[in-house]
C-alpha positions in Angstrom: 0.0 0.0 0.0 1.4 3.4 -0.8 0.3 6.9 0.1 -1.5 8.9 -2.5 -1.2 12.6 -3.1 -4.2 14.9 -3.8 -2.8 15.6 -7.2 -2.8 12.0 -8.3 -5.1 11.8 -11.4 -8.3 9.8 -11.2 -6.9 7.5 -13.9 -3.7 6.8 -11.8 -5.9 6.0 -8.8 -8.0 3.6 -10.8 -4.9 1.8 -12.1 -3.7 1.4 -8.5 -7.2 0.2 -7.5 -7.1 -2.4 -10.2 -3.9 -3.6 -8.6 -5.7 -4.0 -5.3 -4.4 -0.8 -3.7 -6.9 0.0 -0.9 -5.3 3.4 -0.2 -6.0 4.4 -3.8 -9.6 3.2 -3.4 -9.9 5.4 -0.2 -8.5 8.4 -2.1 -10.9 7.9 -5.0 -13.8 7.5 -2.6 -12.9 10.7 -0.7 -12.6 12.6 -4.0 -15.9 11.5 -5.6 -18.3 10.2 -2.9 -19.5 13.7 -1.9 -20.8 14.8 -5.3 -22.1 11.4 -6.1 -24.1 11.4 -2.9 -25.5 14.9 -3.7 -26.5 13.9 -7.2 -28.1 10.6 -6.1 -30.0 12.5 -3.5 -31.4 14.8 -6.2 -32.8 11.6 -7.9 -34.0 9.7 -4.8 -35.5 11.0 -1.6 -34.8 7.8 0.4 -31.5 8.3 2.2 -31.1 4.6 2.8 -31.4 3.8 -0.9 -28.9 6.5 -1.7 -26.5 5.1 0.9 -26.8 1.6 -0.5 -26.4 2.8 -4.1 -23.3 4.8 -3.2 -21.8 1.8 -1.5 -22.7 -0.5 -4.4 -21.1 1.9 -6.8 -17.8 1.8 -5.1 -17.9 -1.9 -4.6 -18.4 -2.1 -8.4 -15.4 0.2 -8.9 -13.2 -1.9 -6.7 -14.2 -5.0 -8.7 -14.1 -3.5 -12.2 -11.4 -0.8 -12.0 -9.4 -2.7 -14.6 -12.2 -2.5 -17.1 -12.0 1.3 -17.2 -10.9 2.4 -20.7 -10.1 6.0 -20.9 -13.6 7.5 -20.4 -13.6 10.5 -18.0 -13.7 8.9 -14.5 -16.4 11.1 -13.1 -18.7 10.2 -16.0 -17.8 6.6 -15.6 -18.6 6.6 -11.9 -22.0 8.3 -12.5 -22.9 5.8 -15.2 -22.3 3.0 -12.6 -24.3 4.9 -9.9 -27.2 5.7 -12.3 -27.5 2.0 -13.2 -27.4 1.0 -9.5 -30.1 3.5 -8.8 -32.4 2.2 -11.5 -31.8 -1.4 -10.2 -32.5 -0.2 -6.6 -35.8 1.5 -7.6 -37.0 -1.5 -9.5 -36.2 -3.8 -6.6 -37.9 -1.5 -4.2 -41.0 -1.3 -6.4 -41.2 -5.1 -6.6 -40.9 -5.4 -2.8 -43.7 -2.8 -2.3 -46.0 -4.7 -4.7 -45.4 -7.9 -2.9 -45.8 -6.4 0.6 -48.8 -4.1 0.0 -50.4 -5.7 -3.1 -51.1 -2.2 -4.2 -50.5 -0.7 -7.7 -47.2 1.1 -8.1 -47.6 4.8 -9.0 -46.8 5.5 -12.7 -43.1 6.5 -13.1 -42.4 10.2 -13.6 -41.1 11.4 -17.0 -37.7 11.8 -15.4 -37.7 8.2 -14.2 -38.8 6.9 -17.6 -35.9 8.8 -19.2 -33.5 7.5 -16.6 -34.6 3.9 -17.1 -34.9 4.3 -20.8 -31.3 5.3 -21.2 -30.2 2.1 -19.6 -32.8 -0.4 -21.0 -34.9 -1.1 -24.1 -34.5 0.4 -27.5 -33.1 3.7 -26.2 -30.4 1.8 -24.2 -29.5 -0.2 -27.3 -29.3 3.0 -29.4 -27.3 4.7 -26.8 -24.7 1.9 -26.9 -24.3 2.7 -30.7 -23.1 6.3 -30.3 -19.6 7.2 -29.4 -18.6 7.2 -25.7 -17.8 10.9 -25.4 -21.2 11.8 -26.8 -22.9 9.2 -24.6 -21.3 10.8 -21.5 -22.6 14.3 -22.4 -26.1 12.9 -23.0 -26.2 11.1 -19.7 -25.0 14.2 -17.8 -27.5 16.6 -19.5 -30.5 14.3 -20.0 -30.3 11.7 -17.2 -28.8 14.0 -14.5 -30.4 17.2 -15.8 -27.1 19.1 -15.4 -26.6 22.5 -16.9 -24.0 23.1 -19.6 -21.6 24.6 -17.1 -22.1 21.7 -14.6 -21.5 19.1 -17.3 -18.4 20.9 -18.5 -17.0 20.9 -14.9 -17.9 17.2 -14.4 -16.4 16.0 -17.7 -13.5 18.5 -17.8 -14.3 19.9 -21.2 -15.2 23.4 -22.4 -18.8 24.5 -22.3 -18.8 25.0 -26.1 -17.7 21.3 -26.5 -20.6 20.2 -24.3 -23.1 22.0 -26.5 -21.6 20.6 -29.7 -21.4 17.1 -28.3 -25.0 17.3 -27.0 -26.3 18.3 -30.4 -24.3 15.5 -32.1 -25.4 13.0 -29.5 -29.1 13.7 -30.0 -28.7 13.4 -33.8 -26.8 10.1 -33.5 -29.3 8.8 -31.0 -32.2 9.7 -33.2 -30.5 8.0 -36.2 -29.8 4.9 -34.2 -33.4 4.7 -32.9 -34.7 5.2 -36.5 -32.6 2.1 -37.5 -34.1 0.1 -34.7 -37.7 1.3 -35.3 -38.2 2.7 -38.8 -41.1 5.3 -38.5 -44.3 4.8 -40.4 -44.8 7.6 -43.0 -46.8 8.2 -46.1 -47.0 11.0 -48.7 -50.1 12.3 -46.8 -48.5 11.9 -43.3 -44.7 12.2 -43.5 -44.3 13.0 -39.8 -41.8 11.1 -37.9 -42.2 9.4 -34.5 -41.4 11.8 -31.6 -38.0 11.7 -30.1 -37.7 10.3 -26.6 -35.5 13.3 -25.8 -38.2 15.8 -26.7 -38.6 18.0 -29.8 -39.0 16.7 -33.4 -37.3 13.5 -34.2 
């Protein structure tokens, strides 16, 4: 085990974690747990679920640090956390249905987007676009971050965030169109609405 300086890069810490360095894991946790907790709390009002999701996220990081491939570490961590949150919500909903035998409230539009970006056709389409565009889409759509917040998270200029967001939406629409060709006719050439809002 070695000491880690505050100026160690996230990538360097992850490499050390993949070698079983618990000090690097502690440093990575100290650096990222705070903002992850804050963002998870924005998505889920249950502090126990947030705590479990945060813990599961870093357990996943410990187990899969070697699988990290150059994607910005903050965005990679949030992708893991968002998936864990979706799983936790679904587990919680199943438990509530069993316990109370009552209908589950319809998911909010935000929850549908969050789940849709991980599963189904949207998830499949999302996997087809480039990683740097996917990161921006997750930050701006799933997490609802502003351009400035996304730029800070991903470590890129605000102008780059805007450009990538536009490209990401275009690529996602194209991928979705390949998965589900829209029905059209000379009398009704309109396209199916985009899951991200606005014209497809």
